[in-house]
Residue, then its C-alpha position, 0 to 999 in steps of 0.5 A: m750135668k749132676k745138677t740136672l740129673k738130680i733135679t730130673a730125679l726129684l722132679a721124677t719122684s715128685l710126679l710118680f709117688p703121688a701118681m702111683a698112690s692114687a691110682g691104688a695099683a700098688t702098695e707103699e713097698e713097691i713104690l718105695n722099691k721103685l724109687e730105690y731103683l729110679t735112684n740107683k739108675v740116676m747114680a750109674q748114669q752119673e757115673h758113667i757121664d764122670s767118667l766120659e768127661a774125665q776121660q776126655g779132658q785127660k785126652s785132650t790134655e794128653t794128646g792135644n786133639i783138635t776138633l776138626a771139620n772133616s771128621a775122617i781125620d783122626q788126629l792133627k799134629i802140630k808143632g814149631d820152633l823159634r830160633l833167635r841166633y847171633e852171628h859173627r864172621d871173621r874173613s881173611r882174604n889172600g890180597k884183599t881186605d879182611d872183613n867182618k860181619n856181625r847180625l841177628r837173624s831169627r828162624v821160625r816154623i810152624g807145620g801140621v800133619w793131619q792123619n786119616k788112619v783109615e784110609n791110610f794117609e797124612v797130609g803135612v803142610g809147613l810155614a817158615s821164614g826167609g826168602s827163596d833160597a833152598t839151604s835158608t829159612n832165616a831172617t835178618w833183623s832189619d836187613s834192608k829196613v827200618f825194623e823190617t818184617s820177615d816173609i813167611r814161605l811155604d815150607y812143605a806141603y806133601a801127602k803121604h800114603t803107607m801100605g804096609n812097610f811101602a810109603i809113597t809121598a807126593g809135594q814138597q816134602k822133608n829130605p827123605y834120604e839118610t845124610s848128614w848134616l853137610f851133604w844136604d842142608g837141613d832146609v832144603r825140601p825136595i819137590g816130587l815123588t818119593l818111594q820108600y820101603g822099610d821098617k825100623t830095623g832091617p834093609f831100607v830103600t828109598g827113591g824118587v824124582y824130583a823137579v829141580r828147577y823150571y826154565g820158563g824160556d822167557g828171559d828168567s833163565n840161562n836155559e833157551t828152551e822151556g821145560t824142567g830140570m830133574l833130579g833122580a835119586g835112590q838110597v838103599g841101606w840097612n839100620a841093624k842092631i849091635g848088641d846095644m849098639k846101632l848101625l845104620a849103613a846106606a848108599g845113595l846115586q843122584n843123577w842131576e839132569s845135565s841142564i841143571a849144571d848148565e843153567y846155574y854154571g853155563d859160562t865155565v862148565g864144559d857141554d858134557y859135564k853134569f852131577m851124578v855124585g853117589d856117596i856111602y852114609a853111616k852112623l854108629t850110636i853106642p849108648a852109654g847108660k842114659e846118655k849115647i854117643d854118635l860117630y858118623t862119616q859120610i863119602w861121595q864122588n861126582f862122576g860126571a865132572d868132565g872136562n878140561v881145565g877150567q870146565g869146572t864149577l868155579g873155573g879158574t885153573l881147576d881141573p874138574e876131573a881132578e875135584t870130584l871127592g868130598y867127604v865128613l867125619g863127626a861125633q855128637a855126644k848128648i850128657g844129661a843136658v849137654k849135647v856136643s859135637a865136632a866134624y871135619a869136612h872136605v869138599e872139593a870143587d866138583s864133587m856135588f850140587g853146592k846148591i843143596k850143601d849145608a849153606d853155613f859151612g863155606t860162607g864168605l867164600d865159596s860153597t864147594n872148594v873149602e875144608g875146615f872143622k865144625l864145633g858145637a855145644s848146647y845146654g837144655f834148660t828145659k824140655n823146650w828150650s836151649m841155648g848153643v854155641t857153634g863155630q866153623f873154621y874153614a878155608t879155601l881147599e885149592d887156589d883156583g888161580t883168583n888169588n884165593d889160596g889162603d882165605e880163611v873164614k872164622l864164623y860163630q853162631v850163638d843160638m836159643k832155641y824154643k819148641f812149641 
């Protein structure tokens, strides 16, 4: 660009000088003044162009702007992560042969958010590895074939409209509710409609309706009639500052249609059984210089677990009306590049819908009717690369009459994580 402007200036000078001189209408001084004006004009234009090019280069480097076909989209933010995992499970079973499991797994996720600030909406689309299970995006290496390739599936796809402190989200979305790691598995993506109100501090409200399971009526489910089992959920809470500390407190309710219990536990639960789960969640963040400590707890109860002995989700000799409570207590801290965490969990057999609970805690036993500890530590070598170790030690909570009293599992996971 600079070379072009210089050539233009020279051409202008070579053409204008003899033309003006031959015209005899201007003195030599006037000609020199006009040439000086032209030169200054070219230099000013060049400085403006250089400034624009520098700004554009800096903006592209810092924000990763991408040219989009739709000029109404202000920004596209793309991010992803890769996790490589070694997992060892040691299971001891009462009256049965103990067994171990060793496997290598990976998880890859990538997604983008298209923002239109003028029209106040965004669209998010993401992909992830794994199968159709809502609680896992892991792919086991060579699971059933030699050097087996993993599936890539739609992870989320939603549209979100924002109007001040109000927002409405439609589609398959990341979990909008404040929760612990146990109560909602981090991979679960509710499908439906969510309404939200709130700011960074003060009160907030979240509510939504979601399509849990479609019953096709063609033999692919336990329900005889065609339709969709729905979940209605709501949560109210408060984000507060207490000096340098932050406190989050929230209360929620999940009302799952009774057809969902029939679909997944129809052979054991009674006619009046359903999942109506209320919960209270709280988290306190305590700063310590540049570091921070989080203390959290969540307690929940299923008010819809009606039935006689043996009419709960696990059947056997358990009374569903006596197995309705669950809770988790935990702490996590960040100290420089090191993160450590510890938690204790107690999940009674009929306290929640186990299909959305954290999938790791309880694997090898039952998703519910378990209690135990989860310990973890990780180190961030760089901003985007870390390694971590997690140990989970849990056991069967109550003997359900199937000789499983005393069953326990030790689960170890070693992870390498990359953000990109």
